C-alpha positions in Angstrom: 10.1 -22.1 14.2 11.0 -19.4 16.7 8.3 -17.1 18.2 9.4 -13.7 19.4 7.2 -11.5 21.6 6.7 -7.9 20.7 5.7 -4.9 22.9 2.0 -5.9 22.1 1.5 -9.3 23.7 -0.8 -10.7 21.0 1.4 -9.5 18.0 4.1 -12.1 17.4 7.2 -12.3 15.2 7.6 -15.7 13.7 10.9 -16.9 12.4 10.8 -20.1 10.4 13.6 -22.6 10.6 15.4 -22.1 7.3 17.5 -24.9 5.7 20.0 -23.4 3.2 23.1 -24.3 1.3 24.8 -23.2 -1.9 21.8 -24.4 -3.9 19.3 -22.2 -2.2 17.0 -22.7 0.8 13.9 -24.4 2.0 11.5 -23.6 4.9 8.0 -24.4 6.0 6.2 -21.1 5.6 3.0 -22.3 7.5 2.1 -25.1 9.7 -1.3 -24.9 11.4 -0.3 -26.9 14.5 2.9 -24.9 15.1 1.0 -21.6 14.5 -1.7 -22.5 16.9 0.9 -23.3 19.6 2.7 -20.0 18.8 -0.3 -17.7 19.2 -2.1 -19.8 21.9 -5.3 -20.5 20.0 -6.7 -21.8 16.7 -7.5 -19.5 13.8 -8.8 -20.7 10.4 -7.3 -18.9 7.5 -9.7 -18.3 4.6 -8.0 -16.1 2.1 -4.4 -15.5 0.9 -3.4 -12.1 -0.6 -0.3 -11.1 -2.6 0.6 -7.5 -3.4 3.6 -5.9 -5.1 4.6 -2.3 -4.4 7.3 0.1 -5.3 9.7 2.0 -3.0 7.9 4.5 -0.8 4.5 2.9 -1.2 2.7 3.1 2.2 -0.4 0.9 2.6 -2.6 1.4 5.7 -3.5 1.6 8.4 -6.3 -0.9 7.4 -8.8 -3.0 9.3 -12.4 -4.2 9.1 -15.0 -3.3 11.8 -17.0 -6.4 11.1 -15.5 -9.6 9.8 -12.3 -8.5 11.6 -9.3 -10.1 10.0 -6.2 -11.6 11.7 -3.3 -11.4 9.3 -0.2 -13.5 9.0 2.1 -11.4 6.8 5.5 -11.9 5.2 7.7 -10.5 2.4 8.9 -12.8 -0.3 10.9 -10.2 -2.2 12.2 -6.9 -0.9 12.0 -5.1 2.4 9.2 -3.4 4.3 8.5 -1.9 7.7 5.3 -3.5 8.9 3.2 -1.8 11.6 0.4 -3.1 13.8 -1.7 -0.8 16.0 -4.0 -2.0 18.9 -7.4 -0.5 18.3 -9.3 -2.5 21.0 -10.6 0.1 23.4 -10.8 -2.5 26.3 -7.1 -3.4 25.8 -4.3 -2.2 28.1 -2.3 -1.5 25.0 -5.0 0.5 23.2 -3.4 3.0 20.8 0.0 1.4 21.0 1.9 0.1 18.0 4.8 -2.0 17.0 6.9 -1.9 13.8 8.9 -4.8 12.5 11.2 -5.1 9.5 10.1 -7.9 7.2 12.3 -8.9 4.2 13.2 -11.7 1.9 16.5 -11.9 3.8 15.2 -12.2 7.4 12.2 -14.3 6.3 10.3 -13.2 9.3 6.5 -13.2 9.5 4.3 -11.1 11.7 1.0 -12.2 13.3 -1.4 -9.3 13.5 -4.6 -10.5 15.3 -8.1 -9.3 14.8 -8.6 -6.0 16.6 -5.5 -4.4 15.2 -5.0 -1.9 12.3 -2.2 -2.9 9.9 0.0 -1.1 7.4 3.4 -1.2 5.8 5.9 0.9 3.9 8.3 -0.4 1.2 12.0 0.4 1.5 13.4 -1.7 -1.3 13.0 -1.0 -5.1 9.9 -3.3 -5.0 8.4 -5.6 -2.5 6.1 -8.6 -2.8 4.0 -9.0 0.3 1.9 -12.1 1.2 -0.7 -12.3 3.8 -3.1 -15.0 5.1 -6.3 -13.7 6.6 -8.8 -15.2 9.1 -11.8 -13.6 7.4 -12.8 -12.5 3.9 -12.3 -9.1 2.6 -15.5 -7.1 3.2 -15.3 -3.6 1.5 -18.4 -2.3 3.4 -16.6 -2.9 6.7 -13.2 -1.7 5.7 -11.7 1.3 7.6 -8.5 3.2 7.4 -6.6 5.3 10.0 -4.4 8.0 8.5 -0.8 6.8 8.5 0.6 10.0 10.1 -1.9 10.4 12.9 -0.4 12.7 15.5 -1.8 10.8 18.5 -0.3 7.5 17.4 2.9 9.1 16.3 4.2 6.1 14.4 7.9 6.2 13.5 7.7 4.9 9.9 11.5 5.3 9.6 11.0 7.2 6.3 14.2 9.3 6.6 13.1 11.8 4.0 11.3 9.2 1.8 8.0 10.7 0.6 5.3 8.0 1.1 3.1 7.2 -1.9 -0.5 6.7 -0.8 -3.6 5.4 -2.5 -6.6 7.8 -2.7 -8.3 5.7 -0.1 -5.3 5.9 2.3 -5.1 9.6 1.9 -8.7 9.8 3.2 -7.9 7.8 6.4 -9.4 9.1 9.6 -7.6 10.4 12.6 -7.3 7.8 15.4 -9.5 9.8 17.7 -12.3 9.7 15.2 -11.8 6.1 14.0 -14.3 3.3 14.5 -12.5 1.0 16.9 -13.3 -2.3 18.7 -14.9 -2.4 22.2 
């Protein structure tokens, strides 16, 4: 696999080595040893999640203030723009974000470590999104930063597409008012 650094040093793009021919393709989607080497430490993954969304669905920006989750995310069908925001107050990149296209064609994965908010928007007709997490879902600790926060000024590359949000995501807090990590 190839590991590509992003503007946020802890967030990594992971490109698996894909073996393909006229019959289809094969790739190793996860290998603990290779992943540990890529991110420079060991994480235990405890939960796998799978979502399917329609064009224009925007999910995020989500995180948990306790039981903070690292997320290794990928798209198995469709195309999304995936966003990670550093919400660690002590970090030199606090309040900065990166956006990476993930698709079934590029087969990229994105590592979003604990301490980052995460979201994505779907650009294909539908998209199936998989993510491995380093801690369990804990609804009492879940938080959401509003997707269009003026201070963060994330370029979601919507190009006129009206995002579809859940009720929970519509109630996201402004970044300046959000619970963040020390």
